[in-house]
N, C-alpha and C positions, 0 to 999 in steps of 0.2 A: 786439255777439257773445262769444259767451265762449268761450276758446280752447279746442280743442280735448285740452287734457290737465286741464281743470277741470270738463268733461260732466260728472265722475260727482259730481261735487258741488254741482252745480248745481238749481235746485229742480227739481220732479214735473213739469213741461209740458216741460223741456228733456226729463228723459229716454225722456218716455214718444215726443217723434219721434226720437228716438234708437231706440227700441224699435221701433215704424214704419218707419226707415229701414233695416231690415235682411229688414223681409219679400221682397225680390227674392230674400234669401241661400236660401229653403228654411227659415225659422225659422218653427217652425207657437204660434201663440197663438191663445188661448180654449180651449176644453174645459177643461180643469183646469191648465194654464201660464195663471201669471198672474204679470206683472214686481210686488214692491212696487217703488215709484219713492216712494214719502213720506222724504224723507233725517231730516223726526222720527226714524218709526218703522223704517231703519236703521240710527240710526244706536242708536239705544235697544237693538237687539239686539245692536249691535256692541259695547257699554259693557261687558254681562256676561258679557264671554271675554277679558279687560283681561290683560296676561303672559302668558295659555296659550297653548296649541299647534293651533291646533283643526284639525276636519275642515268645511269646508261641503258639503254634500249639495243638488247642482242649484243650481251658480251661474248658469247664464243667463247672462245680458248681464255680468255682475259687478260689480252696484248691489251686494248688498250686500257682495261680498268685496273691493272698494275699502272700505269702513269697516271690516271687519274690522282689515284689513292698519294700520289704523289704531290699532289701543288692542290686539291678538292679539299674542303673543312671535312667531309664524308661523304660515302660511295653506294650505293643503294644499284645494286645492276639484275634488269629481268631477262630473263631468254627465253623462247616460244619451248625450245628445244628441250624437257629435260638432260636429255641423254648430255648437255654441253657438261652439267655439275659431276654429274657422271666421272665424265674426261678428264676435267682438269683434276676431279680431285686421283685419278687413278693414274695421272702418273704427277702426283704429286709438286701441282705448283699453284695450289690452293690457299698459300700462309698470304695472304696481304688481307688487310683491314676492310673491306667491303662485304655486304647484305647481300646476297646474293639469292635470288629468287627464280620462280618459274612464274609468266604470266605471259600472255596476250597483249602486246602494245594495244592493237587498235577496241579492244573491251577494255584493259585497264583505268583506273581512277586513279590516281597519284596523288598525295600529297599535295596540297597549295605553294609553291614558290620555287620550288626547285628550278635550277638547271637540267634541259635533259641533252643528255648526248645519243646519239647513236650514227653508225654505218649501217644506211636503209637498202635492206633490200629492195633488189629494181622493183621485182613482180608488187608492192605494194606503196610503192613508195606514194604515191598523188594519195592514195585512202590512209597514209598514217601522219601526211605534212598536212592532210586537212584535221585532222581528228589531234595532232597535237595544238591548232592554233586554236581550235575550237571547244576542246574540251577538259584541255590537260591545265589550264592558265599557269601555266609556269613560268617559273620568269626571264627562263632566257632558252633559246633552240640552238643548238649546234649539232649540224649535220651534215655529213658528207654523202653525197647526193652524185648522180651520176651530172657530166657536165651540162651536158646539152636542159637538163631539165634545170640544173640551176639558174641557169644562166635565160630561164626560163621566167625561175624567182623574180627576176632584177630588172625583168626588159622594161622599157620603159617604148609609149605608145609610138604607132610607127610602126617601129621596129620588125624584123621576123620572128626575131622568139616570145614578142610581146603574145598573151592568150589570155584565158579561160584562169589557168590557175596564174598568172604575175599579177592579174586584177586581185583575185581573189587575198590572194596574199598579201598584194602592198594593201589590203583594206583592211588584215589582221594586223598588222605586223611589221618594222622598217627591217628591209633585211640588205646584210653586207656581206659579200666575196669574200671568203681571207684568205683561202691557196687550191691554187689546182693541184688537181694531185694526179701522178701517171700509172698508167697501170703495172708497173716494175712495182708499184707500193704494197699490192697484193702478191693472195697466192689463194687460188691459181687465179693467175694475172684476167682479167675484162677485158672485151675490146676494145673496151671505149676509156677514156679521160672521168677522174671523176670531178666537186670540189667539194671543200668545207665553205658551208652557210652559217652563218649569224641571223640568225631571227630574235627580230625584240617582239614581243608581241605588245602590239598597241592596247593601252586601258580604254579605248573604248574602240570599237571596230567602225570602222566609217556610217555604215549604214547595216540591216539587218542582213543576217548575214547565211539565212536558207533563203530570203526573196534575194539574195545577191546570187547564189547558189541556180537559183531557179531561173535568173534574168541569163545570165553568165550563162546559164548549161546552153540555151539557144541562138544566143548573141553571137556565140562565138564559132556554132556550129555554119555562116557563114563570113568570115571575117572580111572579106575583103568588097564586100558588098556599103551600099550605102545604107549605117544607120534606118531611115526613115523605113526602107525598102523593108529590112529584118521585122523590126519592131512592127508595121502595117501587117504584113508575116504574118505573125504571130500576135498579137496583143488588136489586132484594128483597127490600132491608130490611124489619123492624118497629116498632113503637115502642117495642119493650122493647132494641134496637140504638143506639136515637141518644143522645146525653147529653139530659138533660131541660131545658136550658135550649134546646133548640133544637127541643123536641120544635110549638110553639102559634105560630111564628114564617112569615113568610112567606119564600119564596127573596129578596129585594128587598132584607128586611130584616138581612137574617143577614151580620155583619161579616168585612170582611177577613180577620182570625185566626179564625172562625170556619167560617168556610167550608174554610182551611187544615184546621181540624182536622176539618174532615169526611173532607177529603180523605186526610191520613195515614191515617185509621180504616179509607178505603174500598181503601187501600195495605194494611194490615196483614193487612188482610179478605181479598184477594186478586180487590175486586171493582175495581180497579185495577191495572193491569201495569204 
């Protein structure tokens, strides 16, 4: 028998049994709710936060919270679902030194300079990612994402994964792929692999973020077309209006710096306000 206070440090099968036991409390499981239960990956994430003040978004049943507390200076942990606090208290597993509270991460404004950690629900990945980068003023961001999304964040110009999310993320942060995570590290098992990603927000974005989102929202609707054709379609520019090195490039071949150059040009011409 594993003592109740040691459940969090137990093997993943014990954690799965624990998760199953809270179903009767009204905890919704499945859909985009998947608990990471493999201690190897939980510990790998927590070790990245050593000595830091951490905000965990979506603490769930506190599995990752338990490991974060071991390494971080202090842990603040929020979840949008009030039932989660009730659930972990009901099964007697809230005995760790973390501040648990309820918040909606898509509207919450945290203190400046925290390291943000989250196993991101699939359904809000893009919205949460952009908010973390533009509104949280975080020191560092450590996320577990679908692998295909993580690869898009780090993708290079010209690759199949490169797109709008790549440009916006790389304009705002340095992207580091930490570790790929198999489906069996979660319960219930998702159908896809996940990836742990570290984002280090840059002191200053490469260009105005709203203008960047406006331009990339148009450009990357047609990533395989020549940039000139797409710019002409949406903004009415002619060949002589564009820098020479961009004339023959396809949209997906434009570097982050080149997209930023286009943004500044269009802003200066009054095409983006």
